C-alpha positions in Angstrom: -13.9 -7.4 -59.1 -14.1 -5.3 -55.9 -12.7 -1.8 -56.0 -10.2 -1.2 -53.2 -11.5 2.3 -52.6 -14.9 0.7 -51.6 -13.1 -1.5 -49.2 -11.3 1.4 -47.7 -14.5 3.4 -47.4 -16.2 0.5 -45.6 -13.2 0.1 -43.3 -13.4 3.8 -42.5 -17.0 3.5 -41.6 -16.3 0.5 -39.4 -13.4 2.3 -37.7 -15.4 5.4 -37.1 -18.3 3.4 -35.7 -16.1 1.5 -33.3 -14.8 4.8 -31.9 -18.4 6.3 -31.8 -19.9 3.4 -29.9 -17.0 3.2 -27.6 -17.3 6.9 -26.7 -21.1 6.6 -26.4 -20.5 4.0 -23.7 -17.8 6.2 -22.1 -15.2 3.5 -22.5 -11.5 4.1 -22.9 -9.6 2.2 -25.5 -8.1 0.2 -22.7 -11.6 -0.7 -21.3 -12.8 -1.7 -24.7 -9.7 -3.9 -25.2 -10.4 -5.6 -21.9 -14.1 -6.1 -22.6 -13.5 -7.5 -26.0 -10.5 -9.6 -25.1 -8.3 -7.8 -27.6 -5.0 -5.9 -27.0 -5.0 -2.2 -26.5 -2.6 -1.8 -29.4 -5.0 -3.6 -31.7 -7.9 -1.3 -30.6 -5.7 1.7 -31.3 -4.8 0.3 -34.8 -8.4 -0.2 -35.6 -9.4 3.3 -34.5 -6.5 4.9 -36.2 -7.0 6.2 -39.7 -3.3 5.7 -40.6 -3.6 2.4 -42.3 -6.0 -0.3 -43.4 -6.1 -3.4 -41.3 -7.5 -6.8 -42.1 -10.1 -7.5 -39.4 -11.3 -11.1 -38.8 -14.9 -12.1 -38.3 -14.0 -13.1 -34.7 -12.7 -9.6 -34.0 -15.9 -8.0 -35.4 -18.0 -10.3 -33.3 -16.0 -9.6 -30.1 -16.3 -5.8 -30.7 -20.0 -6.0 -31.5 -20.6 -7.9 -28.3 -18.4 -5.6 -26.2 -20.1 -2.5 -27.6 -23.6 -4.0 -27.3 -24.5 -3.4 -30.9 -25.3 -5.6 -33.8 -22.6 -6.3 -36.4 -24.6 -4.5 -39.1 -24.5 -1.2 -37.0 -20.7 -1.3 -37.2 -20.9 -1.0 -41.0 -23.7 1.5 -41.4 -22.9 5.2 -42.0 -24.7 7.2 -39.3 -24.9 10.8 -38.4 -23.1 11.2 -35.1 -23.4 13.9 -32.5 -20.7 12.9 -30.0 
């Protein structure tokens, strides 16, 4: 059985990495939305730490491509200086 706290921690890492790589590329949320073919409200929901969202593999792949990073980098905890 998977512990929900582990899922939430992994989602937090994913959310933080989306924001980190977006800022590293000097992209606004609007620009990332356009580049990834996702809505601005969806990008805002992903980056928000207000609630957990189910994110499909398609969305993960779109964001990975738009940010120019491999999928695994979106789920790895890294030290960030941005």
